[in-house]
C-alpha positions in Angstrom: -133.9 -296.7 69.7 -133.8 -294.3 72.7 -133.2 -297.2 75.0 -130.0 -298.1 73.1 -128.6 -294.6 72.5 -126.0 -294.8 75.3 -124.7 -298.1 74.1 -124.5 -296.8 70.5 -122.5 -293.8 71.7 -120.1 -296.0 73.6 -119.5 -298.4 70.7 -119.1 -295.4 68.3 -116.5 -293.8 70.5 -114.6 -297.1 70.8 -114.7 -297.8 67.1 -113.4 -294.3 66.4 -110.5 -294.9 68.8 -109.7 -298.2 67.0 -109.9 -296.5 63.7 -107.6 -293.7 64.8 -105.0 -296.3 65.9 -105.2 -298.2 62.6 -105.1 -295.0 60.5 -102.1 -293.7 62.5 -104.2 -290.7 63.7 -103.2 -291.1 67.4 -101.2 -287.8 67.6 -104.3 -285.6 67.3 -105.6 -284.9 70.8 -108.8 -283.3 69.7 -109.8 -286.5 67.9 -109.1 -288.6 71.0 -111.0 -286.1 73.2 -114.0 -286.3 70.9 -113.9 -290.1 71.2 -113.7 -289.8 75.0 -116.6 -287.5 75.1 -118.7 -290.0 73.0 -117.8 -292.7 75.5 -118.5 -290.7 78.6 -121.7 -289.3 77.1 -122.8 -292.8 76.2 -122.2 -294.0 79.8 -124.2 -291.1 81.2 -127.0 -291.5 78.7 -127.2 -295.2 79.4 -127.4 -294.6 83.2 -130.1 -291.9 82.8 -132.2 -294.0 80.4 -131.9 -297.1 82.6 -133.0 -295.2 85.7 -136.0 -293.7 83.9 -137.0 -297.1 82.7 -136.8 -298.6 86.2 -138.9 -295.8 87.7 -141.8 -296.2 85.2 
């Protein structure tokens, strides 16, 4: 599970962005910022976990 945490955060952020588009929720900047933080956090988490796995 820990190995896939970054990918899960990226997919969650992307799905929330798609949901905001479908639900006409695009005018709320805080919602889009939260989705962006999920995606960036997922990328950073994936890089960190991958580097730790390579070093072991």
